[in-house]
N, C-alpha and C positions, 0 to 999 in steps of 0.2 A: 452644490454640497456645500457646507461651509468646511474651509480648512482649520486644523487643531489649535494654532494660534488665534484665528478668529474666536474659535467658540469659547476660547481661554479668557480674552478680553470682553467678550459679552456675559461671561459667567462672572468676571471678576467682577467688572464694572455694575452689575445687576446686585451682584451681593453686597458690595461697596454701598452704593446708590438706596440700597433696602435696608441695609445698617443705619445709614446715617438719617433716612426717614424717620424709622424707629424711635433714634435717639432723639431725633429733633421734636417727634411728638410727645417723647415722655418728658422732653424740658420744656416745650411749650406748657405743658399740663404743669407741671413743677413749679415754672416761673410764676404762672398766672396766679397759682394758690400761694407762692411766696410772697410775689407782691402785694395779693389782697391780705393776707395774714398780717403782715407788715403795717399796712393801710390799717386795719384793724387796732392794731397795737397802738398806735400813734392816734388814733381816736379814742383809745380808753383811755392812755394819759391825759389828752385834752378833757375828757370828760372829768379826770379827778382832778386837774388845776381849776376848772370852772368850777366846780363842787366849793372848792376853797376861797373863791374870791366869790361866790354869788351871796355868801353872808354878809358882804358890806355891800350888796347892789340893791337899791331899790326899786330901778325902773328895770326888771327884766328884759322888757321888749326892747328898749335901747341897747342893753347889754347884749342880747342877742345878734343885733345887727351890728355892733361893734366888732363881736369876733367873726363874724361873717367877711367885713370888711377886711379884717386883719388876715385872717388864715383860708379864708375862702373855702371854710366849712360851713354847711348849711347846720343853722342851731333851730331845734324845736324844744320847747319847755310845755308838757304836758302834766295837768293836775290829777289827782288821785282819782277823778270820775272820768277820766279820758278826755277832757275838754284841752285845748291848744290854749294856752295862756300867752304864747309867747314864739315867735316865727321870724327869721332872719330872711327868707326869699319869698313870701307870700303872703296874703293876707288871711289873718288866723281867724277871722271872722268866717270866710267862706270854707274852712276845711270842717273835714268829717270830724266826727269823736273817732279818738285815737285807742278809746278804752280798748277795743277787741283786737286791734294791731297786734302780730305775734311777738315783735322785739317788745311791747310794752307790756304782756302777759309774761313773757318770759323773764322778762326784769324783776319780778316779782318772787322768782326763786331763785335765779342767778344773779352774781355780782354784775354781770355785763352779758347782754343778750347781742347776737348777732343775727344779720340776716341781708340778703342780695336782693333787691325787689325792684321792679320797673315804679317809677313816681308819676302817677295819672296828672298829677299837679304840674311839673315840670317837664314831664315825656322825653324821660330818660332814666337808666339803669342807675339806681343807687345802692351805697352801701351803708347801711344802717348799723349804729351800735348806741346800745340805750343803757343808762343807769338809773335806777330809784335812788334819791337822796333826801334829807330832810330839809326844808328850808323855811324859817321862822315856825317851825314846831307843825310842819303841814310836809306830808309825803307828797313830791314832784318827781319827774321822770325827765330826766335830759336826753334829748337823742341828739346825737350828732351824726351827719350824712357826707360823703362824699361823691361826687359823680364819678363812677367807673368809665366814663367817656375819657377824662382824662389820665385815668389808672390805666385803662386800655389803651391808650395814646402813648403812654410810657413803654408799657408793654412791647407794643408793637415797633416802636422806634430800638427796642432791645433787641427784638427778634429779628429786624431787617437785618441788624447789623452780623447777627448770630447767622442768619440767612446768605451775606456775601461771603462770610467765612467759609461757611457751607458749599459755595461755589467753586470758590477759590481751590479747597479739598478735594474737590471733584474732578477741576480741570488738571491739578497736579497728579491726582489719581489714575485720569486718563493718559496724562503724558507719561507716567510709570508703565502705566500696563501697556502702552503703545513701545516703547522701550525694551520693554521684557517682551514684547512679540516680535520684535525686530528681531532680538537674541535668539528667542525659539527659533524663528525661520532661518537664521543665519546654520545654527546648529543641524537643523532638519536638513539644510539642502547640501550642509556637508556630506550628511549619511547618505543622501539620495546619490548626489553623485559618486559617492563610494560604491554604493550598491550598482550603479551604472556601469563603473569601471570594472567591478566583478564580473557584473554578467557578460562583458566581453573579456574576461578572463585576462584581465589585467591584475595578477596577482601582488604587483608592486605597488600598486595605488596606494594613499596616504589619506587618511582621515582625520582632521584636526578641528575636534568641538572646542568650544572656549567656554562656554558661559554656565553650562548646567551638568550637574554630576549625573544624574541620569543618562543624559546623552553620551556621557562620558562612559560611564559602564555599560552603554551599549554599543559604543566604538571599540571597545577592547573585546566585548565578546564577538563582534564581527573579525576584529584583527585575529582572535582565535580560529575562528570559524576559516579564513582567508589560510592559516597555515596548515589547518588539516585539508581543506580542498586542494593549495598547492601540493603537497604531500600526496594526495589521492590523485592529482594528476600527474605526478614525477610517476608514480606508481604503474599509472594508466598507461604513460607512454613506455615506460618500460617494458611492461606486458606485452604492450602492440610490437614492440621492436622484438622481443622474444618471438611472438608469432610469427611475424615476418620473417626472422631468420630459421624459425621452425619450417615454415612454409619453401624457404629458399633451401634450406638442408634436404627438405624432402624432396624436390623437384631435382637437385642436385644428384640425390639418391638415385632417382628415377631415370634420372639422362645417364648419370653413369653405367648404371645395371643395362639399362636399353644400350649404350654405346658398345660395351664389352661382350655383351651376349650376342650383339648384332652378326657379327663375324662367324663365330661358332654355327651359329643357328642356322645361317644360309647358306654354308659347306655341308653341314647334314643337310639342309634341305636339298640342295643342288645335287649331291653326290646320290641322294636316295632315289629323285625324280631320274636321273640319270639310269641307275639300276632298273628302276620301274619300267622306264619306256624302251630299254632294250634288253629284251630276255634274253638274245643270244650274245651276248658281251663276252669279250675275252675274259676267261676264269682270273688272269694274271692283273687285268684292270678290275675285275671284279673285286677280288682279294684287296686290291690296293684304294679301292673306293671305299671298302667295308672299315679297312684298317683307319682311314681318315674320319669316316664318322663316329668310330669309338674313341680316336682320338680327341675331337672335337666335343664330345659328350662327357669325356675325363674332364677336359678344361673346365667345362660349365660345372660340373660336380665341385671340382676346387674351387671353383670363384665362389660358388655359393657357401662351402666351407669354410672357406676365408673370411666371408662375409658375416657368416653366422657367430664364428670366433669371434671376429672384432665387435660385435654387437655385444657379445657375453664378457668378452674384457672391460668394453664401456662401462657397462652395468653392475660391475664386479660380480658377475654371476660365477665367476670360476675361483676356487680355493688352489693356492700353491701346493704342489705337492714337493716339499723341499728334500734333495738327496745330495749326498757327497759325492761329488766329480770333480776329474779332473779337465779343465779347461781348454788346456793345449789339445788335449783327446777328443774331446768335441769340436774343433776346431778344424782337427785332419779329419773328421768324419765328415763335417760340410762340406771341406773341400773336394773329398772322393766323391759325394753324390751328386755336387754340381759340376763336377768334370764331367760327367757321363752326359749332360745337358750342354755343356759348352765346352764341347771336345776341340774346338781349334784355341780355347783361350788358357792362359795360365792363371792360376791363384796360387802365390806365394805366403807362406806362414813365418813370420819370426817372432817366438814366444819359446817361453821354458813352462816345466810343469808348476802349474798353480790350482791349489785347491779349493774349490766351493762349494757352499753351503746354498742352493737355488733351487727352482724348478728347471729340472735338466729340460724336458720338452719344450717348454715355453722360450728358454735361452737360445736353443737348438733353431726355433722358430724364428726370433729376433736375428741370429746370425745369418739365417739362410735370406732374410728379407732384405738386410745391408749388403750381402754381396751380391745376391740376384738382382738389387736396385745397383749397384756398382757395375755390373757386367751389362747390364740393359741399356746403362748410359754412358758407356765407356767401350771402344774398339780395342784398348790397351790392356796390359794385363793390369790385376787387381791385387793389393798387397793388404794380408791381415798382421797387426801388430799386437801382442799383448806385452804390455813393460808398464811399471809404475803403477800399478793397480788400475789401468786403464786399459780398455780393446779398442782399437782404431782399424777402421774399414777405409783405405786410401785407394780412390781410382784417378786417373790423368785423363778423364774425358770431357764433357761439354761444360761441367761445372753448371751452376746456379745461381740465376741473376741474385742480388742483394734483394730486390724488392719482393723475392718469393720466399727468402730463406726463414721468415717467421710462418709461413703459411705450408710449407711442404709437410708437415708433422700434420694437419688438418685433415680430418677424415673426408675421403672422396676429391681432396683436393689435387690437380695433377697441374704442372708446370706447362703442359701441353697435351693435346690428345696424340696419346701413344699409340701404335699398332701394335706391340708386343701383347702377348697372351697373358690373361690376370691381371691387367693393370687396371684396375679400378678406384687407384689413389687410397688405398687403404692400408700398404703394405708400413709407411712410415708410422700410421697413426696406431698399427698394432703395436710395433715397437716401442713407441712411447707409452702405450697401454702397461706392456710387459715390464718396462723400467720403473715405470710408476710403482706396480706390485713390489719390486725388488728394491724401492726406496733410492733409485738412480734416475738419471736423466740424460735423454740424448742432445748431444752438443754437435754443431754442424758448422764447419768453416769450408767454405768455397769461393773460389773464383771464376768468373765467368771463360769458358773456353779453355781451362786451366786444369781443372780438376775440383773433387772434394775429397774432405774427409769426416766422416761420420765416426764419433767416439762416444764412450760412456763409462762412468766408473764402476770397479767391481767390488770396490773397498766394503759395503755394508754386505756384501755376499762371501768374503773370505771365511773360510772354515775356522771358528772359533776355537 
């Protein structure tokens, strides 16, 4: 199968050569006609001159021969009856009567008559021109003729020169078309290489077409296509990364839920099986086991409630129910409730009365999570400080390593696998969601093995 540049060369040359051939044919016919007409005109002028000199000529035969020797034109003089009375190139006595010849008959009506005809006498094509004149009071015909062999020889000499020029033009045209073909091949190769790079997802590839505007337009369109493909590829990568993250988060959720539910569920199953297998178990032990089953059931219920609440907070499904309340009193209530759970721990409060306009239930849940978190990570006392429009929860526990500080507020993220109840890694995530709803943000300062400070601003919640 021919390539585009090969087709271009072939069609270009065919069109060019065809055009030159047509032009050559037309010029051949035109030149031949011009040369014959030019010779006709010369013969007509020669007959006129001969007519002027013939009045002073006594021997017409001798005159005809002298004209032939001088001009190489064949001269024939014919009387009114068609008899040849003078001939420069043949024996007039052997010649036929010329009265019926076309040029003689036509000379009776036209000033000059012309015809091209094959001469049986001289065996060659001749151009004949005849004119009727008066000589010594009688009508005669002077006919001049010239061999077309010489005329055509001159014509072919001219035509050979033109044909040489034609060949030179064809060679030049072939060279130009070859150069154009090479340039077309160059531009096509540039686009081909560029497309090959695109197929390998090399969106930084460069296409450089140099010679043709159309290929430049194609390259610009390809560059725009590359931008779109690159953009879509980036979106695809982002989408793929997002899917991977979602899958990882889903796995983390399942892992966290499985881990946290495993202990209470195992306890419930263990106690229940013991009760089933021993119908005569001591009533006090039975009562203890039932309390354990109930306690673990409540833990599972609380974990599910916390999980559901965190999902609603994350999806903005909860609306704020703002009320006016004293932050100091709320902190005292939280300390009182947590003291029942942590009987051997002390929670201190440094605060003055501060009125807020916020969702009291959510703020209470927020403080409980922060204090409960501090108690779990510390074996020492925990302090709540409310000053300068900020609330601080301070512990002297194990602290958090720097690499984990930016991640501890992420959902289901835990610094290590903990063994305490209700720890699915959603406490600090819930705190972040609640503060975000109240136009605030959690701040964490921690030093590993020395303790942590969790704080947030209440400036946006102050009673207006």
